[in-house]
Structure formats: C-alpha cells, structure tokens
MDTraj code that builds the backbone (N, CA, C; nanometers):
import mdtraj as md
import numpy as np

residues = "MET ARG LEU TYR VAL MET ARG HIS GLY PRO ALA GLU ASP ARG SER ALA THR GLY ARG ASP ALA ASP ARG ALA LEU THR ALA GLU GLY LYS GLY ARG VAL GLN ALA VAL ALA LEU HIS LEU GLN GLY GLN ARG GLY SER THR SER THR LEU ARG ILE LEU SER SER PRO LEU ARG ARG ALA ARG GLU THR ALA GLU ILE MET ALA GLY VAL LEU GLN GLU ALA GLU ARG VAL GLY ALA SER GLU LEU GLY PRO GLU LEU ARG GLU GLU LEU ALA LEU ASP ALA ASP LEU PRO GLN THR LEU ARG LEU ALA SER GLU ALA LEU GLY THR GLY VAL ASP THR LEU LEU VAL GLY HIS ALA PRO THR VAL ASP HIS LEU LEU ARG SER LEU ALA PRO GLY ASP GLY GLN LYS PRO PRO ALA THR VAL ALA GLY GLY PHE CYS THR ALA MET VAL VAL ALA LEU GLU PRO HIS GLU ALA ALA PRO ARG TRP ARG MET VAL ASP MET ILE ASP PRO ARG THR PHE ARG ASP THR GLU ASN HIS ARG".split()
xyz = np.array([
    [-1.5376, 2.6047, -3.2433],
    [-1.5233, 2.4750, -3.1794],
    [-1.5071, 2.3701, -3.2883],
    [-1.4073, 2.2871, -3.2714],
    [-1.3845, 2.1777, -3.3671],
    [-1.3812, 2.0443, -3.2947],
    [-1.4289, 1.9443, -3.3668],
    [-1.4200, 1.8062, -3.3211],
    [-1.3247, 1.7360, -3.4165],
    [-1.2203, 1.6762, -3.3618],
    [-1.1231, 1.6024, -3.4412],
    [-1.1450, 1.4537, -3.4160],
    [-1.1575, 1.3777, -3.5233],
    [-1.1745, 1.2323, -3.5137],
    [-1.0480, 1.1700, -3.5710],
    [-0.9856, 1.0824, -3.4928],
    [-0.8574, 1.0244, -3.5330],
    [-0.8582, 0.8734, -3.5140],
    [-0.8005, 0.8043, -3.6101],
    [-0.7755, 0.6610, -3.5937],
    [-0.6353, 0.6452, -3.5350],
    [-0.6179, 0.5504, -3.4460],
    [-0.4877, 0.5261, -3.3831],
    [-0.3780, 0.5073, -3.4875],
    [-0.2538, 0.5222, -3.4447],
    [-0.1392, 0.5041, -3.5331],
    [-0.1124, 0.3579, -3.5648],
    [-0.0226, 0.3320, -3.6610],
    [0.0129, 0.1948, -3.6981],
    [0.0634, 0.1153, -3.5773],
    [0.0080, -0.0043, -3.5614],
    [0.0383, -0.0875, -3.4444],
    [0.0963, -0.2218, -3.4868],
    [0.1582, -0.2869, -3.3892],
    [0.2128, -0.4202, -3.4139],
    [0.0991, -0.5164, -3.4476],
    [0.1313, -0.6207, -3.5241],
    [0.0307, -0.7184, -3.5651],
    [-0.0198, -0.8020, -3.4485],
    [0.0703, -0.8346, -3.3568],
    [0.0342, -0.9151, -3.2387],
    [0.1060, -0.8583, -3.1174],
    [0.0414, -0.8696, -3.0033],
    [0.1067, -0.8281, -2.8787],
    [0.1757, -0.9484, -2.8160],
    [0.2622, -0.9234, -2.7208],
    [0.3313, -1.0318, -2.6498],
    [0.2322, -1.1207, -2.5750],
    [0.1204, -1.0621, -2.5317],
    [0.0192, -1.1388, -2.4583],
    [-0.0754, -1.2133, -2.5514],
    [-0.0743, -1.1750, -2.6801],
    [-0.1686, -1.2336, -2.7747],
    [-0.3040, -1.1638, -2.7736],
    [-0.3234, -1.0711, -2.6818],
    [-0.4505, -0.9975, -2.6723],
    [-0.4485, -0.8766, -2.7648],
    [-0.5551, -0.8607, -2.8418],
    [-0.5662, -0.7476, -2.9327],
    [-0.5579, -0.6150, -2.8569],
    [-0.6177, -0.6081, -2.7401],
    [-0.6194, -0.4841, -2.6617],
    [-0.4801, -0.4386, -2.6201],
    [-0.3832, -0.5292, -2.6223],
    [-0.2473, -0.4983, -2.5774],
    [-0.1518, -0.4626, -2.6909],
    [-0.2011, -0.4560, -2.8149],
    [-0.1141, -0.4222, -2.9275],
    [-0.0625, -0.2791, -2.9137],
    [0.0689, -0.2638, -2.9228],
    [0.1339, -0.1332, -2.9081],
    [0.1592, -0.0699, -3.0447],
    [0.1836, 0.0601, -3.0442],
    [0.2270, 0.1264, -3.1666],
    [0.3659, 0.0762, -3.2035],
    [0.3912, 0.0664, -3.3328],
    [0.5259, 0.0345, -3.3800],
    [0.6109, 0.1617, -3.3712],
    [0.7409, 0.1478, -3.3885],
    [0.8289, 0.2654, -3.3903],
    [0.7877, 0.3582, -3.5044],
    [0.7573, 0.3004, -3.6203],
    [0.7115, 0.3803, -3.7342],
    [0.5786, 0.4466, -3.7009],
    [0.4927, 0.3754, -3.6297],
    [0.3632, 0.4302, -3.5896],
    [0.3783, 0.5498, -3.4975],
    [0.4699, 0.5400, -3.4025],
    [0.4947, 0.6529, -3.3112],
    [0.5446, 0.7739, -3.3888],
    [0.6334, 0.7505, -3.4855],
    [0.6842, 0.8599, -3.5674],
    [0.5758, 0.9241, -3.6514],
    [0.4882, 0.8404, -3.7056],
    [0.3794, 0.8933, -3.7878],
    [0.2842, 0.9766, -3.7032],
    [0.2491, 0.9286, -3.5854],
    [0.1587, 1.0038, -3.4975],
    [0.2239, 1.1361, -3.4568],
    [0.3520, 1.1337, -3.4270],
    [0.4246, 1.2567, -3.3915],
    [0.4171, 1.3567, -3.5070],
    [0.4370, 1.3094, -3.6302],
    [0.4305, 1.3974, -3.7475],
    [0.2907, 1.4566, -3.7637],
    [0.1885, 1.3756, -3.7430],
    [0.0503, 1.4243, -3.7522],
    [0.0240, 1.5279, -3.6431],
    [0.0714, 1.5007, -3.5220],
    [0.0520, 1.5946, -3.4109],
    [0.1169, 1.7296, -3.4410],
    [0.2376, 1.7265, -3.4937],
    [0.3066, 1.8511, -3.5277],
    [0.2335, 1.9254, -3.6390],
    [0.1818, 1.8513, -3.7358],
    [0.1052, 1.9123, -3.8445],
    [-0.0209, 1.9792, -3.7890],
    [-0.0918, 1.9086, -3.7022],
    [-0.2137, 1.9643, -3.6429],
    [-0.1807, 2.0842, -3.5548],
    [-0.0717, 2.0775, -3.4822],
    [-0.0299, 2.1904, -3.3992],
    [-0.0061, 2.3141, -3.4862],
    [0.0560, 2.2939, -3.6019],
    [0.0791, 2.4044, -3.6941],
    [-0.0503, 2.4658, -3.7442],
    [-0.1517, 2.3841, -3.7636],
    [-0.2821, 2.4340, -3.8081],
    [-0.3558, 2.5067, -3.6966],
    [-0.3515, 2.4501, -3.5771],
    [-0.4285, 2.5038, -3.4647],
    [-0.3606, 2.6214, -3.3969],
    [-0.2287, 2.6224, -3.3958],
    [-0.1577, 2.7201, -3.3147],
    [-0.1754, 2.6832, -3.1682],
    [-0.1600, 2.7774, -3.0810],
    [-0.1756, 2.7482, -2.9383],
    [-0.2858, 2.8338, -2.8779],
    [-0.3850, 2.8641, -2.9590],
    [-0.4863, 2.9597, -2.9149],
    [-0.6024, 2.8985, -2.8380],
    [-0.6243, 2.7694, -2.8505],
    [-0.7416, 2.7134, -2.7838],
    [-0.7082, 2.5845, -2.7101],
    [-0.7860, 2.5598, -2.6079],
    [-0.7723, 2.4383, -2.5285],
    [-0.8141, 2.3184, -2.6124],
    [-0.7509, 2.2051, -2.5893],
    [-0.7871, 2.0815, -2.6581],
    [-0.8095, 1.9722, -2.5551],
    [-0.9284, 1.9166, -2.5579],
    [-0.9623, 1.8021, -2.4730],
    [-0.9389, 1.6767, -2.5570],
    [-0.8775, 1.5738, -2.4987],
    [-0.8481, 1.4512, -2.5728],
    [-0.9157, 1.3335, -2.5046],
    [-0.9993, 1.2627, -2.5811],
    [-1.0677, 1.1423, -2.5343],
    [-1.0168, 1.0256, -2.6174],
    [-0.9892, 0.9131, -2.5522],
    [-0.9291, 0.7999, -2.6226],
    [-0.9912, 0.6677, -2.5816],
    [-0.9902, 0.5755, -2.6760],
    [-1.0191, 0.4360, -2.6450],
    [-0.9164, 0.3899, -2.5422],
    [-0.9548, 0.2994, -2.4524],
    [-0.8581, 0.2489, -2.3550],
    [-0.7608, 0.1452, -2.4114],
    [-0.7826, 0.0971, -2.5344],
    [-0.6910, -0.0008, -2.5922],
    [-0.5535, 0.0629, -2.6119],
    [-0.4502, -0.0153, -2.5910],
    [-0.3135, 0.0365, -2.5839],
    [-0.2738, 0.1212, -2.7037],
    [-0.2998, 0.0764, -2.8255],
    [-0.2547, 0.1498, -2.9433],
    [-0.3214, 0.2866, -2.9535],
    [-0.4489, 0.2957, -2.9151],
    [-0.5180, 0.4251, -2.9159],
    [-0.4680, 0.5123, -2.8016],
    [-0.4493, 0.4524, -2.6863],
    [-0.4002, 0.5262, -2.5691],
    [-0.2616, 0.5854, -2.5977],
    [-0.1733, 0.5056, -2.6584],
    [-0.0397, 0.5563, -2.6927],
    [-0.0486, 0.6691, -2.7957],
    [-0.1382, 0.6551, -2.8919],
    [-0.1597, 0.7606, -2.9911],
    [-0.2034, 0.8891, -2.9219],
    [-0.3022, 0.8777, -2.8339],
    [-0.3547, 0.9950, -2.7633],
    [-0.2482, 1.0601, -2.6755],
    [-0.1635, 0.9800, -2.6146],
    [-0.0569, 1.0348, -2.5295],
    [0.0443, 1.1139, -2.6117],
    [0.0780, 1.0648, -2.7308],
    [0.1692, 1.1389, -2.8189],
    [0.1038, 1.2694, -2.8630],
    [-0.0224, 1.2621, -2.9025],
    [-0.0941, 1.3826, -2.9448],
    [-0.0990, 1.4840, -2.8306],
    [-0.1271, 1.4374, -2.7098],
    [-0.1334, 1.5266, -2.5934],
    [0.0024, 1.5897, -2.5651],
    [0.1085, 1.5117, -2.5801],
    [0.2424, 1.5636, -2.5544],
    [0.2779, 1.6814, -2.6429],
    [0.2273, 1.6813, -2.7648],
    [0.2535, 1.7907, -2.8581],
    [0.1480, 1.9000, -2.8455],
    [0.0210, 1.8626, -2.8505],
    [-0.0868, 1.9603, -2.8620],
    [-0.1265, 2.0272, -2.7313],
    [-0.0992, 1.9628, -2.6203],
    [-0.1366, 2.0239, -2.4927],
    [-0.0174, 2.0881, -2.4233],
    [0.0971, 2.0898, -2.4874],
    [0.2185, 2.1451, -2.4259],
    [0.1976, 2.2894, -2.3807],
    [0.1356, 2.3703, -2.4638],
    [0.1142, 2.5109, -2.4287],
    [0.0199, 2.5256, -2.3096],
    [-0.0646, 2.4252, -2.2873],
    [-0.1612, 2.4319, -2.1777],
    [-0.1026, 2.3836, -2.0459],
    [0.0151, 2.3243, -2.0492],
    [0.0721, 2.2642, -1.9281],
    [0.1095, 2.3673, -1.8218],
    [0.1373, 2.4884, -1.8624],
    [0.1748, 2.5904, -1.7656],
    [0.0563, 2.6151, -1.6732],
    [0.0761, 2.5920, -1.5467],
    [-0.0295, 2.6137, -1.4481],
    [-0.1281, 2.5000, -1.4365],
    [-0.1146, 2.3970, -1.5176],
    [-0.2077, 2.2839, -1.5109],
    [-0.1432, 2.1718, -1.4312],
    [-0.2207, 2.1101, -1.3452],
    [-0.1653, 2.0015, -1.2647],
    [-0.1497, 1.8746, -1.3471],
    [-0.2470, 1.8463, -1.4315],
    [-0.2388, 1.7241, -1.5111],
    [-0.3242, 1.7368, -1.6363],
    [-0.2637, 1.7100, -1.7488],
    [-0.3353, 1.7050, -1.8755],
    [-0.3074, 1.5699, -1.9375],
    [-0.3745, 1.5414, -2.0436],
    [-0.3544, 1.4144, -2.1118],
    [-0.4882, 1.3569, -2.1519],
    [-0.4852, 1.2406, -2.2145],
    [-0.6101, 1.1824, -2.2631],
    [-0.6967, 1.1258, -2.1516],
    [-0.8251, 1.1367, -2.1740],
    [-0.9252, 1.0744, -2.0868],
    [-0.9698, 0.9469, -2.1570],
    [-0.9608, 0.8325, -2.0898],
    [-0.9964, 0.7048, -2.1515],
    [-1.1466, 0.6845, -2.1461],
    [-1.2045, 0.6498, -2.2616],
    [-1.3494, 0.6329, -2.2715],
    [-1.3824, 0.5045, -2.3470],
    [-1.4601, 0.4188, -2.2851],
    [-1.5032, 0.2923, -2.3464],
    [-1.5835, 0.3159, -2.4741],
    [-1.6481, 0.4314, -2.4849],
    [-1.7293, 0.4625, -2.6029],
    [-1.6460, 0.4700, -2.7303],
    [-1.5144, 0.4726, -2.7172],
    [-1.4256, 0.4781, -2.8336],
    [-1.3522, 0.3471, -2.8574],
    [-1.3819, 0.2461, -2.7767],
    [-1.3150, 0.1162, -2.7903],
    [-1.3547, 0.0494, -2.9217],
    [-1.2813, -0.0538, -2.9560],
    [-1.3063, -0.1298, -3.0778],
    [-1.4502, -0.1790, -3.0802],
    [-1.5194, -0.1583, -3.1912],
    [-1.6594, -0.1993, -3.2080],
    [-1.7504, -0.1416, -3.1000],
    [-1.7255, -0.0170, -3.0623],
    [-1.8081, 0.0508, -2.9622],
    [-1.9493, 0.0718, -3.0159],
    [-2.0427, 0.0901, -2.9255],
    [-2.1821, 0.1159, -2.9594],
    [-2.1923, 0.2566, -3.0195],
    [-2.2378, 0.2668, -3.1440],
    [-2.2401, 0.3947, -3.2140],
    [-2.3205, 0.5020, -3.1404],
    [-2.4413, 0.4739, -3.0900],
    [-2.5134, 0.5794, -3.0177],
    [-2.4341, 0.6358, -2.8989],
    [-2.3609, 0.5505, -2.8289],
    [-2.2787, 0.6000, -2.7177],
    [-2.1641, 0.6865, -2.7691],
    [-2.1046, 0.6462, -2.8801],
    [-1.9952, 0.7243, -2.9381],
    [-2.0471, 0.8591, -2.9875],
    [-2.1664, 0.8598, -3.0461],
    [-2.2266, 0.9850, -3.0920],
    [-2.2525, 1.0802, -2.9756],
    [-2.2842, 1.0260, -2.8589],
    [-2.3054, 1.1107, -2.7412],
    [-2.1777, 1.1860, -2.7028],
    [-2.0621, 1.1266, -2.7311],
    [-1.9365, 1.1976, -2.7043],
    [-1.9268, 1.3249, -2.7887],
    [-1.9721, 1.3175, -2.9131],
    [-1.9708, 1.4357, -2.9995],
    [-2.0656, 1.5420, -2.9452],
    [-2.1822, 1.4998, -2.8993],
    [-2.2774, 1.5946, -2.8397],
    [-2.2194, 1.6566, -2.7136],
    [-2.1537, 1.5744, -2.6348],
    [-2.0892, 1.6223, -2.5121],
    [-1.9824, 1.7259, -2.5460],
    [-1.9035, 1.6983, -2.6491],
    [-1.7988, 1.7919, -2.6910],
    [-1.8599, 1.9241, -2.7352],
    [-1.9666, 1.9172, -2.8121],
    [-2.0338, 2.0378, -2.8587],
    [-2.0847, 2.1184, -2.7399],
    [-2.1370, 2.0488, -2.6399],
    [-2.1883, 2.1154, -2.5202],
    [-2.0818, 2.1897, -2.4419],
    [-1.9582, 2.1416, -2.4458],
    [-1.8502, 2.2083, -2.3724],
    [-1.7973, 2.3299, -2.4471],
    [-1.8113, 2.3288, -2.5799],
    [-1.7572, 2.4373, -2.6603],
    [-1.6058, 2.4347, -2.6721],
    [-1.5433, 2.3264, -2.6263],
    [-1.3977, 2.3126, -2.6282],
    [-1.3578, 2.2189, -2.7418],
    [-1.2555, 2.2564, -2.8175],
    [-1.2040, 2.1661, -2.9208],
    [-1.1744, 2.0309, -2.8572],
    [-1.2157, 1.9236, -2.9256],
    [-1.2017, 1.7888, -2.8706],
    [-1.1458, 1.6954, -2.9761],
    [-1.0505, 1.6115, -2.9359],
    [-0.9931, 1.5078, -3.0211],
    [-1.0407, 1.3731, -2.9695],
    [-1.1045, 1.2949, -3.0570],
    [-1.1482, 1.1592, -3.0248],
    [-1.0538, 1.0622, -3.0946],
    [-0.9905, 0.9725, -3.0203],
    [-0.8972, 0.8752, -3.0780],
    [-0.9578, 0.7365, -3.0635],
    [-0.9816, 0.6702, -3.1774],
    [-1.0451, 0.5389, -3.1745],
    [-0.9916, 0.4457, -3.2809],
    [-1.0772, 0.3561, -3.3243],
    [-1.0409, 0.2451, -3.4120],
    [-1.1346, 0.2387, -3.5318],
    [-1.0901, 0.1667, -3.6365],
    [-1.1801, 0.1301, -3.7456],
    [-1.2558, 0.0064, -3.6977],
    [-1.3812, -0.0091, -3.7281],
    [-1.4643, 0.0772, -3.8116],
    [-1.5367, 0.1866, -3.7339],
    [-1.5131, 0.1978, -3.6029],
    [-1.5854, 0.2958, -3.5215],
    [-1.5690, 0.4374, -3.5746],
    [-1.4446, 0.4778, -3.6101],
    [-1.4237, 0.6144, -3.6571],
    [-1.4936, 0.6378, -3.7911],
    [-1.4971, 0.5363, -3.8779],
    [-1.5686, 0.5488, -4.0061],
    [-1.7177, 0.5707, -3.9825],
    [-1.7761, 0.4881, -3.8972],
    [-1.9197, 0.4988, -3.8676],
    [-1.9520, 0.6323, -3.8008],
    [-1.8656, 0.6759, -3.7124],
    [-1.8859, 0.8034, -3.6440],
    [-1.8863, 0.9180, -3.7440],
    [-1.7896, 0.9198, -3.8336],
    [-1.7801, 1.0263, -3.9333],
    [-1.9043, 1.0303, -4.0218],
    [-1.9477, 0.9156, -4.0700],
    [-2.0664, 0.9114, -4.1568],
    [-2.1931, 0.9535, -4.0825],
    [-2.2001, 0.9236, -3.9547],
    [-2.3183, 0.9601, -3.8764],
    [-2.3196, 1.1080, -3.8405],
    [-2.2045, 1.1646, -3.8136],
    [-2.1977, 1.3057, -3.7760],
    [-2.2172, 1.3979, -3.8952],
    [-2.1653, 1.3587, -4.0113],
    [-2.1731, 1.4417, -4.1312],
    [-2.2391, 1.3607, -4.2431],
    [-2.3713, 1.3354, -4.2290],
    [-2.4390, 1.2446, -4.3221],
    [-2.4721, 1.3029, -4.4587],
    [-2.4458, 1.4298, -4.4809],
    [-2.4852, 1.4920, -4.6066],
    [-2.6269, 1.5458, -4.5945],
    [-2.6671, 1.6235, -4.6930],
    [-2.7986, 1.6874, -4.6845],
    [-2.8766, 1.6808, -4.8152],
    [-2.8446, 1.5876, -4.9004],
    [-2.9118, 1.5790, -5.0298],
    [-2.8334, 1.6503, -5.1378],
    [-2.7749, 1.7646, -5.1041],
    [-2.6919, 1.8368, -5.1998],
    [-2.5449, 1.7988, -5.1841],
    [-2.5065, 1.7698, -5.0607],
    [-2.3687, 1.7283, -5.0348],
    [-2.3715, 1.5843, -4.9876],
    [-2.2776, 1.5034, -5.0367],
    [-2.2736, 1.3638, -4.9917],
    [-2.2249, 1.3553, -4.8474],
    [-2.2443, 1.2393, -4.7838],
    [-2.1909, 1.2227, -4.6489],
    [-2.0391, 1.2383, -4.6492],
    [-1.9867, 1.2802, -4.5352],
    [-1.8414, 1.2926, -4.5229],
    [-1.7792, 1.1546, -4.5305],
    [-1.6895, 1.1381, -4.6238],
    [-1.6158, 1.0127, -4.6359],
    [-1.4704, 1.0459, -4.6634],
    [-1.3878, 0.9485, -4.6475],
    [-1.2453, 0.9667, -4.6688],
    [-1.2040, 0.8771, -4.7847],
    [-1.1560, 0.9389, -4.8930],
    [-1.1117, 0.8612, -5.0084],
    [-0.9993, 0.7675, -4.9664],
    [-1.0109, 0.6427, -5.0041],
    [-0.9076, 0.5457, -4.9696],
    [-0.9202, 0.4894, -4.8300],
    [-1.0224, 0.5304, -4.7567],
    [-1.0448, 0.4776, -4.6222],
    [-0.9767, 0.5589, -4.5141],
    [-1.0190, 0.5359, -4.3931],
    [-0.9675, 0.6058, -4.2748],
    [-0.8400, 0.5342, -4.2317],
    [-0.7260, 0.5763, -4.2865],
    [-0.5995, 0.5075, -4.2579],
    [-0.5523, 0.5367, -4.1159],
    [-0.4576, 0.4580, -4.0696],
    [-0.4043, 0.4793, -3.9359],
    [-0.3391, 0.6171, -3.9266],
    [-0.3586, 0.6816, -3.8125],
    [-0.3056, 0.8143, -3.7791],
    [-0.3733, 0.9286, -3.8547],
    [-0.4797, 0.9011, -3.9280],
    [-0.5523, 1.0061, -3.9985],
    [-0.6382, 1.0852, -3.9002],
    [-0.6508, 1.2157, -3.9261],
    [-0.7353, 1.3035, -3.8461],
    [-0.8317, 1.3755, -3.9392],
    [-0.9595, 1.3769, -3.9023],
    [-1.0606, 1.4526, -3.9751],
    [-1.1160, 1.5579, -3.8796],
    [-1.1214, 1.6827, -3.9264],
    [-1.1737, 1.7926, -3.8449],
    [-1.3165, 1.8236, -3.8868],
    [-1.4027, 1.8384, -3.7877],
    [-1.5433, 1.8701, -3.8101],
    [-1.5801, 1.9968, -3.7332],
    [-1.6734, 2.0730, -3.7887],
    [-1.7299, 2.1879, -3.7182],
    [-1.8808, 2.1717, -3.7146],
    [-1.9453, 2.2285, -3.6124],
    [-2.0912, 2.2181, -3.6056],
    [-2.1556, 2.2836, -3.7275],
    [-2.2595, 2.2222, -3.7753],
    [-2.3367, 2.2718, -3.8890],
    [-2.4611, 2.3384, -3.8330],
    [-2.5133, 2.4372, -3.9038],
    [-2.6328, 2.5065, -3.8527],
    [-2.7510, 2.4117, -3.8347],
    [-2.7519, 2.3005, -3.9073],
    [-2.8590, 2.2010, -3.8932],
    [-2.8168, 2.0982, -3.7881],
    [-2.8058, 2.1440, -3.6634],
    [-2.7647, 2.0539, -3.5542],
    [-2.8583, 1.9345, -3.5492],
    [-2.8127, 1.8176, -3.5144],
    [-2.6822, 1.7846, -3.4586],
    [-2.5788, 1.7483, -3.5640],
    [-2.5979, 1.7949, -3.6833],
    [-2.5033, 1.7616, -3.7903],
    [-2.3761, 1.8433, -3.7804],
    [-2.2730, 1.7862, -3.8387],
    [-2.1427, 1.8499, -3.8445],
    [-2.1002, 1.8543, -3.9904],
    [-1.9996, 1.9348, -4.0205],
    [-1.9451, 1.9350, -4.1564],
    [-1.7944, 1.9153, -4.1486],
    [-1.7443, 1.8381, -4.2430],
    [-1.6009, 1.8126, -4.2487],
    [-1.5322, 1.9366, -4.3052],
    [-1.4325, 1.9878, -4.2324],
    [-1.3645, 2.1101, -4.2752],
    [-1.2171, 2.0890, -4.3072],
    [-1.1611, 1.9782, -4.2621],
    [-1.0196, 1.9553, -4.2889],
    [-0.9866, 1.8085, -4.2647],
    [-0.8745, 1.7664, -4.3202],
    [-0.8290, 1.6294, -4.3012],
    [-0.6762, 1.6287, -4.3060],
    [-0.6179, 1.5536, -4.2150],
    [-0.4733, 1.5306, -4.2182],
    [-0.4550, 1.3838, -4.2527],
    [-0.4031, 1.3599, -4.3720],
    [-0.3826, 1.2243, -4.4215],
    [-0.2327, 1.1971, -4.4257],
    [-0.1816, 1.1155, -4.3332],
    [-0.0373, 1.0921, -4.3299],
    [0.0167, 1.0222, -4.4542],
    [-0.0721, 0.9653, -4.5367],
    [-0.0259, 0.9035, -4.6616],
    [0.0293, 1.0078, -4.7574],
    [-0.0052, 1.1351, -4.7344],
    [0.0429, 1.2417, -4.8221],
    [0.1744, 1.3014, -4.7742],
    [0.2213, 1.2614, -4.6569],
    [0.3481, 1.3121, -4.6054],
    [0.4606, 1.2470, -4.6850],
    [0.5574, 1.3233, -4.7257],
    [0.6665, 1.2719, -4.8092],
    [0.7541, 1.1705, -4.7380],
    [0.7698, 1.1849, -4.6062],
    [0.8657, 1.1005, -4.5352],
    [0.8035, 0.9784, -4.4691],
    [0.6794, 0.9463, -4.5015],
    [0.6193, 0.8256, -4.4445],
    [0.5693, 0.7372, -4.5570],
    [0.5735, 0.6088, -4.5362],
    [0.5241, 0.5160, -4.6370],
    [0.3755, 0.4911, -4.6151],
    [0.3091, 0.4467, -4.7181],
    [0.1659, 0.4182, -4.7085],
    [0.1437, 0.2972, -4.6184],
    [0.0643, 0.3157, -4.5153],
    [0.0328, 0.2060, -4.4220],
    [-0.1139, 0.2161, -4.3869],
    [-0.1877, 0.1106, -4.4074],
    [-0.3316, 0.1122, -4.3784],
    [-0.3621, 0.0306, -4.2609],
])
top = md.Topology()
chain = top.add_chain()
for i, resn in enumerate(residues, 1):
    res = top.add_residue(resn, chain, resSeq=i)
    for name in ("N", "CA", "C"):
        top.add_atom(name, md.element.get_by_symbol(name[0]), res)
traj = md.Trajectory(xyz[None], top)
C-alpha cells in the first residue's frame, strides 16, 4: 500500500473572477501534470487500484482529474464512475490533524491513495507523516515541494509513521522548465 502526496500543477496567477479558489491550471501546467501521471503510471503499472482525493479548489481538482484520466484508465472497465473525490481536508491552509486523518483512512483501506493539495499543506503533511526517528531525518524535499511533484510513502513498522520511498520531481524532466 502506498500513499502518494502531490501538489497541484502550475496554475494561472489570477482567475477571471479574482478568487484564488478559481485559479485554473495553465496549458503548461496541464502538460506537466500529464507527464507526471504518465511517469507514475510507468512506475505503478496497472496492478493495483488507486483512490484519488483532492482539494476542491480548481487547480487541484483539475490536477486530480488529469491524474485520474491516466492512472485509473485500467480500472474503468466495469466501473460506473471513477475520478477524484473532493475533500476539504486538502484545501489551502487545511487543518493538519484533519489532513493527517486522511492518511490514516487510506492506511485503513489498504488501497493505494493519491492526495492532491496545496503548499504549505502538502509540506506539513509530509513532515508529519515521515518525521524521522533520530537516525533518519524527517522526509523533506530538496528545493521545496514544487508544483506537480509527487512523493510516495509506505507505512513504517512504527505506525502511524510512514517512510518516503520515491519522488517524482518534474523539475528533472528534460522537456519541462523549472516552475515553482
């Protein structure tokens, strides 16, 4: 069982409404998220179910929908409806204890789960889930949790802790420019 924590893709600076919640992904952002989804699909294969939980804010929701379109494609056969489940616990500046409960909930299901949220929520979540143990430092991401980044965690024997096992950093992709 893996828990994937992802920050939404690159979004427009302002929405037409002026509301932060309405900011959409840019064209470059959609392309970057698609590239990350394909990369993750290559790592995961099509062997396990993936549950996707997302912040209800537009940029995160659009990110989750792109990820679902790629990663849940194999699951669509025989399924009436798949896609992201919107959760307030992943919204901008969400309450950390509530967000941590999502990780516990995911562990309880035993199903691989992707959480799509925002900075600083994803940073705080990662540090809280994988705080280190005195010998290993807390899980952190060098250079910060950039947009469209995914960090994979697995349960650690010292529950409720997790350990970071993989990271997809789109800044390392040759065909995308650095965007934070």
